[in-house]
C-alpha positions as CSV (number, residue, x, y, z in Angstrom):
1,X,34.5,-20.7,66.7
2,X,36.6,-18.5,68.1
3,X,37.8,-16.3,64.3
4,X,35.8,-15.3,61.0
5,X,32.0,-15.6,62.6
6,X,30.1,-12.7,64.1
7,X,31.9,-11.2,67.5
8,X,28.5,-12.1,69.4
9,X,29.2,-15.8,68.9
10,X,32.6,-16.3,69.0
11,X,34.2,-18.3,72.1
12,X,37.7,-18.8,73.2
13,X,40.4,-21.4,73.6
14,X,39.8,-21.6,77.5
15,X,35.6,-21.1,77.6
16,X,35.1,-23.8,74.6
17,X,36.9,-26.5,76.6
18,X,35.5,-25.7,80.0
19,X,32.0,-25.6,78.4
20,X,32.4,-28.7,76.2
21,X,33.9,-30.2,79.3
22,X,31.2,-29.3,81.5
23,X,27.9,-30.5,78.7
24,X,29.6,-33.9,78.1
25,X,30.2,-34.8,81.7
26,X,26.4,-33.9,82.1
27,X,25.1,-35.4,79.4
28,X,26.9,-37.9,77.7
29,X,25.9,-41.2,77.9
30,X,22.9,-40.2,80.0
31,X,19.7,-42.5,79.1
32,X,20.5,-42.7,75.1
33,X,22.0,-39.1,75.0
34,X,25.7,-38.8,73.4
35,X,27.3,-35.9,72.6
36,X,29.9,-34.9,69.6
37,X,32.4,-32.5,70.0
38,X,31.6,-30.1,67.3
39,X,33.8,-27.3,65.8
40,X,31.6,-25.1,63.4
41,X,34.3,-25.9,60.8
42,X,38.1,-25.2,60.3
43,X,37.3,-21.6,58.8
44,X,36.4,-20.4,62.3
45,X,38.9,-22.7,64.4
46,X,42.2,-21.4,65.0
47,X,44.8,-24.5,65.3
48,X,44.7,-23.9,69.0
49,X,40.6,-24.7,69.3
50,X,41.2,-27.6,66.8
51,X,43.9,-28.8,69.3
52,X,41.5,-28.0,72.1
53,X,39.0,-30.8,70.4
54,X,41.7,-33.5,69.9
55,X,42.2,-33.0,73.6
56,X,38.2,-33.2,74.3
57,X,38.1,-36.6,72.4
58,X,41.3,-38.0,74.2
59,X,40.0,-37.0,77.8
60,X,36.2,-38.7,77.1
61,X,36.7,-41.2,74.6
62,X,33.2,-41.9,73.0
63,X,31.9,-38.7,72.2
64,X,31.5,-37.7,68.6
65,X,33.6,-35.3,66.4
66,X,31.0,-33.7,64.2
67,X,32.6,-30.6,61.7
68,X,32.0,-29.7,57.9
69,X,34.2,-30.5,54.8
70,X,34.5,-29.2,51.5
71,X,31.1,-27.9,51.1
72,X,31.1,-25.9,48.3
73,X,35.0,-24.3,46.5
74,X,35.1,-20.7,47.6
75,X,35.4,-22.5,51.7
76,X,37.6,-24.7,50.3
77,X,40.4,-21.9,48.6
78,X,39.5,-19.9,52.1
79,X,40.3,-23.0,54.0
80,X,43.9,-23.3,52.0
81,X,44.9,-20.2,52.5
82,X,44.4,-20.1,56.3
83,X,45.7,-23.6,57.0
84,X,49.0,-23.2,53.6
85,X,50.9,-26.4,56.1
86,X,48.1,-28.4,55.5
87,X,47.4,-30.6,52.0
88,X,43.9,-30.2,51.7
89,X,40.6,-29.7,53.6
90,X,40.9,-33.0,55.9
91,X,44.2,-32.6,56.2
92,X,43.7,-29.8,58.0
93,X,41.0,-32.2,60.9
94,X,43.8,-34.8,60.8
95,X,46.6,-33.3,61.6
96,X,44.9,-32.6,64.6
97,X,43.7,-36.1,64.9
98,X,40.2,-35.4,64.4
99,X,39.4,-38.0,62.4
100,X,38.5,-41.3,63.4
101,X,35.8,-43.9,63.4
102,X,33.3,-41.6,65.4
103,X,33.9,-38.5,63.0
104,X,31.2,-37.6,61.2
105,X,31.7,-34.6,58.7
106,X,28.9,-33.0,57.4
107,X,28.6,-32.6,53.1
108,X,31.7,-33.3,51.3
109,X,30.9,-32.2,48.5
110,X,34.2,-31.6,46.4
111,X,37.0,-34.4,47.7
112,X,39.5,-35.2,46.5
113,X,41.1,-38.9,46.3
114,X,43.0,-38.3,48.5
115,X,40.8,-37.2,51.2
116,X,38.5,-40.3,50.7
117,X,41.3,-42.7,51.1
118,X,41.8,-41.2,54.1
119,X,38.2,-41.3,55.4
120,X,38.5,-44.6,54.8
121,X,42.1,-45.3,56.2
122,X,40.6,-43.6,59.6
123,X,37.3,-45.1,59.2
124,X,35.5,-41.2,59.2
125,X,32.2,-40.9,57.9
126,X,30.6,-38.5,56.0
127,X,26.8,-37.0,56.2
128,X,25.3,-37.3,52.8
129,X,22.7,-34.0,52.9
130,X,21.6,-33.5,49.4
131,X,18.4,-31.0,50.3
132,X,21.1,-28.1,51.6
133,X,23.5,-28.6,48.9
134,X,21.1,-28.1,45.9
135,X,19.0,-25.5,48.0
136,X,23.0,-23.4,48.5
137,X,24.0,-24.4,45.1
138,X,27.3,-26.0,46.9
139,X,27.8,-28.9,44.0
140,X,26.2,-32.4,43.4
141,X,27.9,-35.0,46.1
142,X,30.2,-38.4,44.3
143,X,28.1,-41.3,45.8
144,X,29.9,-43.5,43.2
145,X,33.3,-41.8,44.6
146,X,32.4,-42.7,48.1
147,X,31.7,-46.6,47.0
148,X,34.9,-46.7,45.0
149,X,36.3,-45.6,48.0
150,X,34.8,-47.7,50.8
151,X,34.2,-44.9,53.0
152,X,31.0,-44.8,55.1
153,X,27.9,-42.3,53.7
154,X,24.7,-41.9,55.2
155,X,21.7,-39.9,54.9
156,X,21.7,-35.6,56.7
157,X,18.7,-33.7,56.6
158,X,21.1,-30.5,57.7
159,X,19.1,-28.5,59.9
160,X,20.7,-24.8,59.1
161,X,20.1,-24.8,55.4
162,X,18.0,-28.5,54.4
163,X,14.4,-27.7,53.7
164,X,12.8,-30.8,55.3
165,X,14.0,-33.1,58.3
166,X,12.0,-35.9,56.4
167,X,14.4,-38.6,55.6
168,X,11.9,-39.7,52.6
169,X,12.0,-36.1,51.0
170,X,16.0,-36.5,51.5
171,X,16.1,-39.5,49.3
172,X,13.4,-37.9,47.0
173,X,16.3,-35.0,46.5
174,X,19.2,-37.5,47.0
175,X,18.2,-39.2,44.0
176,X,18.1,-35.6,41.9
177,X,21.3,-35.0,42.8
178,X,22.7,-38.4,41.2
179,X,20.4,-38.4,38.5
180,X,21.9,-34.9,37.9
181,X,25.6,-36.8,37.6
182,X,24.6,-39.0,35.4
183,X,25.1,-41.6,38.1
184,X,21.7,-42.7,39.5
185,X,20.0,-43.7,42.7
186,X,18.2,-46.9,43.3
187,X,15.8,-47.0,46.2
188,X,17.5,-49.8,47.8
189,X,20.3,-48.1,48.2
190,X,18.2,-44.9,49.6
191,X,16.5,-46.5,52.5
192,X,19.9,-48.1,53.5
193,X,21.4,-45.0,53.2
194,X,18.3,-43.8,55.4
195,X,18.7,-46.3,57.9
196,X,21.7,-48.3,58.4
197,X,23.7,-46.4,56.7
198,X,23.0,-43.2,59.1
199,X,23.2,-46.4,61.9
200,X,27.1,-47.1,61.0
201,X,27.9,-43.1,60.3
202,X,26.8,-43.5,64.2
203,X,29.0,-45.9,65.1
204,X,26.0,-47.5,66.1
205,X,24.7,-50.3,63.7
206,X,24.8,-53.2,66.8
207,X,22.1,-50.8,68.3
208,X,19.9,-49.3,65.7
209,X,19.6,-49.4,62.0
210,X,18.2,-53.1,61.0
211,X,16.4,-55.7,63.2
212,X,18.5,-57.5,64.7
213,X,17.6,-59.3,67.8
214,X,18.9,-57.5,70.2
215,X,18.6,-53.9,68.9
216,X,16.5,-51.1,69.7
217,X,13.2,-50.9,68.4
218,X,13.5,-47.7,66.6
219,X,11.3,-47.5,63.4
220,X,8.6,-46.4,61.0
221,X,5.1,-47.7,59.5
222,X,5.2,-46.0,55.8
223,X,1.5,-45.5,54.5
224,X,0.9,-46.9,50.9
225,X,-2.1,-44.8,50.6
226,X,-1.2,-41.8,52.8
227,X,-1.8,-39.4,49.7
228,X,-3.9,-39.7,46.7
229,X,-0.5,-39.8,44.1
230,X,1.3,-42.2,46.4
231,X,-1.8,-44.4,46.3
232,X,-2.6,-43.6,42.4
233,X,1.1,-44.6,42.2
234,X,1.9,-47.6,44.1
235,X,-1.5,-49.2,42.5
236,X,0.5,-49.2,39.0
237,X,3.7,-50.6,40.8
238,X,4.8,-54.6,40.1
239,X,7.7,-55.6,42.5
240,X,9.4,-54.1,45.2
241,X,12.2,-52.1,44.0
242,X,8.9,-50.0,42.2
243,X,7.0,-49.5,45.6
244,X,10.4,-48.4,47.6
245,X,11.2,-45.8,44.7
246,X,7.7,-44.2,44.6
247,X,7.6,-44.2,48.5
248,X,11.2,-42.3,48.1
249,X,10.2,-39.8,45.3
250,X,7.0,-38.8,46.6
251,X,7.3,-39.7,50.2
252,X,7.2,-37.2,53.0
253,X,5.8,-36.7,57.1
254,X,2.2,-37.7,55.8
255,X,3.6,-41.4,54.6
256,X,4.8,-42.1,58.0
257,X,1.8,-43.7,60.0
258,X,2.8,-44.6,63.1
259,X,6.5,-44.1,64.6
260,X,7.8,-46.4,67.8
261,X,10.6,-45.9,70.1
262,X,12.1,-48.2,72.0
263,X,9.1,-50.5,70.9
264,X,6.7,-48.2,72.0
265,X,4.5,-46.8,69.8
266,X,4.7,-43.2,70.1
267,X,3.0,-41.4,67.3
C-alpha cells in the first residue's frame, strides 16, 4: 500500500518491489510454497505501484496476483474517482496487465457484464467469500452470473472479515447468500467450489482438488456422527445429495474426523 492507509502501514514503489523480489526468491517454489504479489486493492495503490506488480509478474512467471475486486458499492465509487480513465474496477487491474490465469480476485460481489467477460477472456478467477460478505453487509455474490460468463470461482474464507476458516461453514454461508438471491445452491456445487473449484482458481487442478492418479493426496474424512444433531439429521437422509446437504449446512471443524496431507494422516 502506498496511499490511503495508516502511515505506519505504507510502503513505496521501491520498497514494495525490493521486498517482494526478495521474498519471491526466498520462498516461491520452496517445498509446496507459492508466492502471491498482493497490492492491497486499487484504492491503496497508485498507478506506479500497480506497475511494479506487473513488473514482478513479468520477472517471475508462475507467481500469483491477488487483490480485492468490487466488494462493496462505496469501494467501487472510490475506485472510479481515483482511476477516472478506467471504465470499471477490473479495468484498473487489466490496464496494468494484472489479469491472467494466476490472478485471483477476492469477492467480486458487484461485477458488471463487461467485467465478467474480461475475467473469462483472461482466465482470471474470483474467490467467493460468503462469510465475509454477510458479516460486512457487502452484498450477495452472483454465482449464476459467474456460471453464465464461465469464469472460474472457488470458495474463500477471507481470514480478515470471515468468521470461520472451515470450508464446511463457508458452504453454509454460501447457501444462505444464494437463497437470499432466490437462486439456490446444490450441495454438489458447494463441495465442488470447496475442492476442485478452489484448485482451479489456484491453477492447481492437476495437483490437488481431486483424486486423479498422480495428484497429491490431500483430503479429509468427514464424520457423519460428529454431533448429535448431525447424527439425527443424517439418519433420515435417503440420498447422497441429502447427506451432502446436511454436511454442508450443519458441518464445522468437529465434522472433520481426520486430515491427510500428501497421503499421511496429520490429524
